[in-house]
TIVEX-90595 format. One record per residue (C-alpha): residue number from 1; chain; x, y, z. Coordinates in Angstrom, 3 decimals. Each point is the difference from the previous one (the first is absolute). Layout:
<pts>
{NUM 'A' {X Y Z}}
...
</pts>
This chain:
<pts>
{1 'A' {27.690 -28.111 17.131}}
{2 'A' {-3.488 1.084 -0.952}}
{3 'A' {-2.709 0.612 2.512}}
{4 'A' {-3.118 -1.371 -1.683}}
{5 'A' {-1.990 0.026 3.245}}
{6 'A' {0.266 3.773 0.475}}
{7 'A' {-0.597 0.658 -3.717}}
{8 'A' {-3.112 -2.177 0.048}}
{9 'A' {-1.201 1.790 3.135}}
{10 'A' {0.359 3.390 -1.685}}
{11 'A' {-1.894 -1.209 -3.073}}
{12 'A' {-2.734 -1.460 2.224}}
{13 'A' {-0.349 3.332 1.811}}
{14 'A' {-0.193 1.865 -3.301}}
{15 'A' {-2.690 -2.352 -1.277}}
{16 'A' {-1.956 0.018 3.252}}
{17 'A' {-0.098 3.792 0.234}}
{18 'A' {-0.667 0.290 -3.745}}
{19 'A' {2.998 2.277 -0.373}}
{20 'A' {0.954 -1.671 -3.282}}
{21 'A' {-3.459 0.763 -1.370}}
{22 'A' {0.321 3.614 1.104}}
{23 'A' {3.435 0.264 -1.604}}
{24 'A' {-1.217 -1.469 -3.286}}
{25 'A' {-3.008 2.335 0.101}}
{26 'A' {2.265 3.036 0.315}}
{27 'A' {2.198 -1.243 -2.835}}
{28 'A' {-2.972 -0.572 -2.311}}
{29 'A' {-1.570 3.311 1.030}}
{30 'A' {3.186 1.935 -0.724}}
{31 'A' {0.486 -1.677 -3.382}}
{32 'A' {-3.647 0.587 -0.920}}
{33 'A' {0.329 3.642 0.967}}
{34 'A' {3.036 0.407 -2.244}}
{35 'A' {-1.877 -1.628 -2.886}}
{36 'A' {-3.048 2.207 0.557}}
{37 'A' {2.187 3.125 0.119}}
{38 'A' {1.673 -1.001 -3.253}}
{39 'A' {-3.358 -0.587 -1.730}}
{40 'A' {-1.325 3.364 1.165}}
{41 'A' {3.201 1.924 -0.811}}
{42 'A' {0.706 -1.606 -3.374}}
{43 'A' {-3.468 -0.805 -1.381}}
{44 'A' {-2.652 2.187 1.627}}
{45 'A' {1.748 3.302 0.691}}
{46 'A' {1.319 0.459 -3.572}}
{47 'A' {-3.667 0.057 -1.068}}
{48 'A' {-0.609 2.715 2.616}}
{49 'A' {2.920 1.991 -1.448}}
{50 'A' {-1.883 0.212 -3.312}}
{51 'A' {-2.375 2.422 1.748}}
{52 'A' {2.777 2.245 1.340}}
{53 'A' {2.335 2.445 -1.688}}
{54 'A' {3.034 -1.566 1.678}}
{55 'A' {2.481 -2.411 -1.575}}
{56 'A' {-0.346 -2.394 2.933}}
{57 'A' {-2.913 -0.780 2.312}}
{58 'A' {2.337 0.352 3.002}}
{59 'A' {0.596 3.659 -0.960}}
{60 'A' {-3.699 0.879 -0.291}}
{61 'A' {-0.750 3.247 1.815}}
{62 'A' {-2.809 2.491 0.485}}
{63 'A' {0.514 3.613 1.038}}
{64 'A' {-2.591 1.552 2.308}}
{65 'A' {0.549 3.550 1.195}}
{66 'A' {3.728 -0.101 -0.652}}
{67 'A' {0.445 -3.320 1.802}}
{68 'A' {1.188 -2.878 -2.152}}
{69 'A' {-1.573 -3.309 1.020}}
{70 'A' {1.788 -3.154 -1.171}}
{71 'A' {-2.781 -2.571 -0.252}}
{72 'A' {1.381 -2.717 -2.308}}
{73 'A' {1.843 -2.174 2.498}}
{74 'A' {-2.566 0.430 2.817}}
{75 'A' {-2.721 -1.093 -2.434}}
{76 'A' {1.971 -3.141 -0.875}}
{77 'A' {0.504 -0.737 3.712}}
{78 'A' {-3.709 0.533 0.697}}
{79 'A' {-0.939 -2.422 -2.779}}
{80 'A' {2.507 -2.528 1.394}}
{81 'A' {-1.481 0.347 3.504}}
{82 'A' {-3.612 -0.373 -1.183}}
{83 'A' {0.766 -3.072 -2.137}}
{84 'A' {2.067 -1.621 2.793}}
{85 'A' {-2.777 0.683 2.518}}
{86 'A' {-2.656 -1.446 -2.317}}
{87 'A' {2.098 -3.135 -0.594}}
{88 'A' {0.623 -0.415 3.738}}
{89 'A' {-3.720 0.295 0.822}}
{90 'A' {-0.863 -2.447 -2.782}}
{91 'A' {2.624 -2.501 1.205}}
{92 'A' {-1.200 0.363 3.605}}
{93 'A' {-3.598 -0.725 -1.009}}
{94 'A' {1.065 -3.103 -1.917}}
{95 'A' {2.117 -1.278 2.901}}
{96 'A' {-2.766 0.756 2.484}}
{97 'A' {-2.457 -2.143 -2.014}}
{98 'A' {2.478 -2.885 -0.179}}
{99 'A' {0.957 -0.018 3.666}}
{100 'A' {-1.514 -2.778 2.089}}
{101 'A' {-2.788 1.025 2.321}}
{102 'A' {-1.697 2.393 -2.439}}
</pts>
């Protein structure tokens, strides 16, 4: 015996509180982040490795005063953060213009 009343009530609560929208937003955000990381790691960073003496951009290092600094992966993560932040600000501005009352 199925309980359609309780299932419908749960769905109504999810819709009313916009929890489905939040869940879909997280799913899309995570997938977009993975795509962005792949583009940066596989397309952009190999170009950066042309300017280093390393075989791989992830192994790029600089030695200062006997300290070896591994900067390849942090650079890729910084680029990912900056691009994601720029896209989020751009999307927010578009959504803010489209929202009623503005």
